[in-house]
N, C-alpha and C positions, 0 to 999 in steps of 0.2 A: 546383672544386666540381662536384657532380653533382646532377641533378634526381631527386627521388624522386616516387613516385605515392601517391595516397591510396586506391588500389584496395582493399586488404584492410581498411583502417581504416573506410572508409565502409560497406562491405557488412556487416561483422561487428557494428558498433556500432548501425547504424540499424535492425536487425531488431527491436529492442525498442520502436521508436516507430511501429510499424504501426497499432496500435489508435487510434481517434479521430484519425486523421491530419488530418481536416478542421479541427481546432482547434489544430494545432501547426505551427510552422515550425522548420526545422533549419538550423544553420550550423556550419562548422568554422573554428576560429581557429588559425592557424599562428603560433607565436612563435619567433623565432630566438634561439638560445642561444650564448654565456652571457648576453648582454644581452637584456633583455625589451623594449627600446625599439622593435624592429622586429617588427611583427605584421601579419597580413592575415586578414580574414574572407571566407569564401566560402559562399554558400547552397548547400545540397545537398538532393536529393530524399530520399524515404524509403528508397530503395535504389539502388545503382548504383556507379559508379567514375569518378574523374576525376584529372587531374594536379594536384600540389600547386601553389599559386599562386606560391610563391617557391622559389628554389633553396636548398638546405640547406647551411649552413656546415659546415666540418669538425667544429666542436664540436656540431653537431646542432640539432634543432628539436623543439619540442613542439607536438603537434596536440591541440586540445580540441574535443570534440563537444558542442554545446549544442542544446537544444530549448526553444522558447519557446511557452508556452501563451498564446493570445490573449485568452481571456475566462474568468476574470479574468487580467490580464497577470502572468505569472510565468516566470522563466528558470531552467532546470535544466542543470547541468553533468553530462552523462551519463557521459563517459569521457574519458581522455587517452591519448596515445601519445607517446613520446619516440623519435626516430629519430637515430642517430649512426653513426659509422664502425664501431665495434665494440661498441656497446651492445646487450645482449640485448633480446629482444622478449618482452612479457608481455601477458596478457589476463585480465581479471576478469569473470566472468559470474555474476550472482546470479539465482537462480530461486526463485519462490514458487508457491503454489497459485493466486494471482490472476494469470491469464494475460492479462487484458484491460487492463492498466495500461501507460501509457507509461513511467512511472518504477516500478521494482520496489517493491512494498509488500506488507505482510501484517499480520496482527492479532497482538496481544500474546500470545495463547495458541497461535499456530501456528508451525511450523518454517520454515526457509528453508535454501537450499543455496548454497554459494559454490564456484565452480570456478576454480582458478588454473592458467593455462597459461603455461609459459615455454619459450623457444626461443633458440638462439644463445649459450647459456652455453658457455664454453670451459674446458679443463682443462690446457692445455699449460703447462709451467714458464716459458716466455718470454712467455706471454700477459699482458696488463695485468690487474691485480687487478680493475679495474672490469668486466672481461668474464667473470669467474668466478662472480659471485654477484649476487643482488638481495635486497632486503629487502621483506617483506610486513608491512604495518601494519593493525591493526584498531582503528578509532576508534568510540567511542560518544558520543552526545550527546542529551540530553533536550530536548524542546521546551517543557517546563514545563506547568503546569496550563492546560488548554484551548488550548495552543499548536498552531500548524499549520506551523511552520518558516519562515514569512515573515520576511525580514530577519535570519535566523539568522547569528551570527558563528561560522563553522566553525573559526576558529582556537582556539576554546575547547573543542573536542572532546577527550575523554579517550582516551589511548592505552590500550586494553584488552590488547593483545598485539602483539608484534613478533617476527619470526623470519627468519633468512636462508635463502634457497633457492639451492642449488648444483647442482641437476640439472635437465636439460630434461625436459619432460613435463607431464602434467596431474594435479593433485591436487584431490580433491573433499572439501569440508568441510561437514558437516551440523550445523546448530544447531537443537536441539529447541526452544529458547526464546532470545529476545534477551538481551543483556547490558546494556541501558540501565538506569541507576540509577532507582529509584523504590520507595516503600514498598508501594504497591498494585500488584502485578504485572499485574493485569487492566486497569489504567488507564494503562499506559505509552504515552507519546507521544514519539517521537523518531526517530533514524535511526542506522544503523550504516554505516560506510564502510570498504571494504577496498581498500587501495592497494598497488601494487608500485612501489618506487623503485630506481633504479640506484645504484651505489656511486660516490662522488665520486673523481676522480683529478686529476692535474695539468692535464688538457685540458678537462674538463667537470665542472660541479658535480653533486651528486646531484639527479636529476630524476625526476619521476613518470612511470612507464612506462604504467601503467594503473590505473584506479580505477572503482569503481561503488558506489552507495549504495542501501540498502534502507530504506524508511520503515516504521515500526512504529506502528500505530494501536490505540486501546483497544478492549476488548470492550464491546459495547453492553449497556445495561440499560434496563429500563422498568417502568412501574407503571400499574395500573388503579385509579382511585378513583371514588367516586360510587355504588359498589355493593359490598356487603360479602359475605364468605364465608357461604354458606348463606342469604342473603337471599331472601325470597319476594316475587315480583312478582305482585300480584293484579290490578292495573289497567294503567295505562300504564307503560312502561319509564322508569326514572329517567335524569336527565342524568348522563353519565359523562365523566370526563377521562382521556385516554390520553397518557402521557408517554413519549417515546422519547429516550434519551440516548446520545451517542457512536455514532450510526449509521455503520456502515462505508461507505466510498465506493462509489458505484454499487449500493447495496443497495435493497431494497424493504421497506416496512413496512405492516402492516395488523393489524386485530383481526378475529377470527372467533368465531362461536358454533356449538355443536352440541349435540344432546340427549345426555344421559348424563353419566357421570363423566369426569374428565380422562384422556386417552389420548394416546399418541404418534402423530405423523404422520397425524392425522385432517384431512381436507379438509372444513372446515365452511363455513358461510355468512358471507360477509364483512359486517362491520358497515358500513352506509353512511357515507361520509365519513371512513373511517379509513385508506384506502390512499394511498400516495405512492411514487413512484420518485425516489430522490435521486441524480441524475446529477452528483455533485460529486467532486472529487479529495481532499477532506479530510472528516473526520467532522462530522456535523451533529446538532442536537437538534430535536425536533418536539413540539408540544403541541396536542392536539385536544380540543375540547369538543363532545360529540355528544348530541343528544336525539332523541326520536322514532325509535327504532330498533325499534319494535314489529313491523315487517314481517318481521323475520328470526326471530321467535318464532312457531312454527307449532303448538305443542301444549303441554299441561300436563306437568309432571313436572320431573325434574332436568335442568339444563343447565350448560354450561361456556363461559366466555368466555376466549379466549387473546389475548395480545399477541405478534405474531410479526415476525421479520425474515428475509429471504432475502438471502444475500450471495454474491459470487463464490467464496468459500472453502468453502462448505458444500453438501453434497448435499441435505439436507433443511432446511426452515426452522428457525430457532432460536426457542424459546419464551422470551420475556422476562418474562412474568408470566401468571398465570391466576387466575380467580375462579369457584368453583362457585355456582350460584344455582338457585332453584326457581321454577316458574311454576304458579300456581293461580288460574285465572280461572273456576272453577266458581261459579255463582250458586246459593245455597241459601236456602230459606225456612223459617222456624220459625213454627209456628202451625197453626190448623185452618181449614177452610172449612166454613161452615154455610149452609144455605139456608132460606128461609121459604116456606111454601106457603099 
């Protein structure tokens, strides 16, 4: 038997756990194959290298990288590696426009990229068949209505595609939209998993060489109620209700007003009590009831109120709803003035 190191595994996989490192802890689990009865867990930092805790059997070992969120408590399997005497090496790297997340994630209307890298594949006529190819699997799984993936049975995931890879190198796959099942494509909640497996032979079973998952979250929507299109405000402002639904993780929400008709990318005046930063890893809903917002109305004439959200995926804020209204606080008198002398 010979000792392997975790050098490449730790450095390449832990790069994606850099953000918000203060609320996450990381560990690597080594599982000896073909039997899974022997395993060892070792804590690892956000970057670096160290020796594997156990010697690797001739049939190989699987290394699993886990990260654990402390509040609320949740464990994520980020990636795996299988190391054997002639087993090829593979890596899966998923990238999205959200670069601030520990776990790859994106929105139902946004693209993502999957990079598959393989090395160590052989071509010789006398080489074992298990050394000549690997299999790439794409699994999709819905979280269901309002689901967040907690307690998900991933054995129920759907195989959306599978293909054999016989050449070393890197292949980049770009997905304009996710493939998770759902009637309303804007409200998809679920995950896609891309995994590379070795080919089974007499010495070792088929084992996962690398895997990574991307979470898909729904598109937010919202509504302003309590004020109607074209309503004229003559005295005090009415009580309004602001509803935000499916707010993307780590997004900001607020309402604003500005004079004139509806226009894009206007920086208006924030409605007091409407702003919140949602530093969560799953989508949330919010409902605000606001009265006494007269201070943001500074003149008579046409005005616009907008419901907005700013996310890690978008350059400009997204408008969820808008309402045009008028302000007329002019006091008029009808009648005549007479005097007596």
